[in-house]
C-alpha positions in Angstrom: -10.0 -185.5 -143.1 -13.0 -186.3 -140.9 -10.7 -186.5 -137.9 -9.3 -183.0 -138.6 -12.8 -181.6 -139.0 -14.1 -183.2 -135.8 -16.6 -185.4 -137.7 -15.1 -188.8 -137.2 -16.9 -189.8 -134.0 -17.6 -186.6 -132.2 -15.9 -183.2 -131.6 -14.6 -184.4 -128.2 -13.4 -187.8 -129.5 -11.8 -186.2 -132.5 -9.9 -183.7 -130.3 -8.6 -186.6 -128.1 -7.5 -188.6 -131.1 -5.7 -185.5 -132.6 -3.8 -185.0 -129.4 -2.7 -188.7 -129.4 -1.7 -188.7 -133.0 0.3 -185.5 -132.7 2.8 -187.1 -130.3 5.4 -189.7 -131.5 8.6 -191.1 -130.2 9.1 -193.1 -133.4 11.6 -191.3 -135.6 10.9 -193.3 -138.7 9.0 -193.4 -142.0 7.2 -190.1 -142.9 8.3 -188.3 -139.6 11.9 -189.1 -140.1 11.8 -188.0 -143.7 10.2 -184.7 -142.8 12.5 -184.1 -139.9 15.6 -184.8 -141.9 14.4 -182.5 -144.8 13.6 -179.7 -142.3 17.1 -180.1 -140.8 15.7 -180.8 -137.3 17.9 -182.8 -134.9 17.1 -186.4 -134.0 15.2 -186.7 -130.8 17.0 -188.0 -127.7 16.5 -191.8 -127.1 12.9 -192.3 -126.1 12.1 -188.6 -126.6 9.4 -187.0 -128.6 10.1 -186.1 -132.3 9.8 -182.4 -132.8 10.0 -180.6 -136.1 9.8 -176.8 -135.7 7.1 -175.3 -137.9 5.4 -178.6 -138.5 2.2 -180.2 -137.1 1.9 -183.8 -137.9 -0.9 -186.1 -137.0 0.2 -189.6 -137.9 -0.4 -193.4 -137.7 2.1 -195.9 -139.0 2.1 -199.6 -139.1 3.9 -202.7 -140.3 2.6 -206.3 -140.9 4.6 -209.0 -142.6 6.0 -207.5 -145.8 3.7 -204.5 -145.6 4.7 -201.1 -144.3 2.4 -198.1 -144.0 2.3 -194.5 -142.9 -0.5 -191.9 -143.0 -0.3 -188.3 -141.8 -2.0 -185.0 -141.8 0.8 -182.5 -142.3 0.7 -178.8 -141.7 3.7 -176.5 -142.3 4.2 -172.9 -143.4 0.6 -172.4 -144.5 0.3 -175.7 -146.4 -1.9 -178.6 -145.3 -2.2 -182.0 -146.9 -2.7 -185.7 -146.2 -0.1 -188.2 -147.2 -0.8 -191.9 -147.2 1.3 -194.9 -148.4 1.0 -198.6 -148.1 3.7 -200.7 -149.7 4.9 -204.3 -149.7 8.6 -203.8 -149.2 9.8 -204.8 -145.7 13.5 -204.4 -146.4 13.5 -201.1 -148.3 10.2 -199.6 -147.3 11.5 -197.4 -144.5 13.8 -195.6 -146.9 11.1 -195.2 -149.6 8.6 -193.8 -147.0 11.2 -191.3 -145.8 12.0 -190.2 -149.3 8.3 -190.0 -150.3 7.5 -187.7 -147.4 10.5 -185.4 -148.1 9.7 -185.3 -151.8 6.0 -184.6 -151.4 6.6 -181.9 -148.8 9.0 -180.1 -151.2 6.4 -180.3 -153.9 3.7 -179.0 -151.6 6.0 -176.2 -150.5 6.7 -175.3 -154.1 3.0 -175.4 -155.0 2.1 -173.3 -151.9 4.7 -170.7 -152.8 3.7 -170.4 -156.4 1.2 -167.6 -157.2 -2.3 -168.9 -157.6 -3.9 -168.8 -161.0 -7.3 -169.9 -159.7 -10.1 -167.4 -159.6 -12.3 -167.4 -156.6 
């Protein structure tokens, strides 16, 4: 959240980090789940992952049994942060894909529902 607001280090450093985190050639974890759910084609080998209508700033990682992914996701007027860290080396990839797809559907439904909040 601080990165998106430009408050992490400085406006300039935050802008540079956002640019770096917006580009990925790794079609896995959250990005793959969102891409598959959106019906976007897989990238060519070594090519950038593109999901029309989505802006994703993400950082993923793996260490030993641990797998993680974190992303700021924007699509169709909705904006949210999704983070997951789990100890499941063999099944974690599939779980992270499913989590991203499921949460994005929930957020899309929530965004589409009429607001009952008063401002």
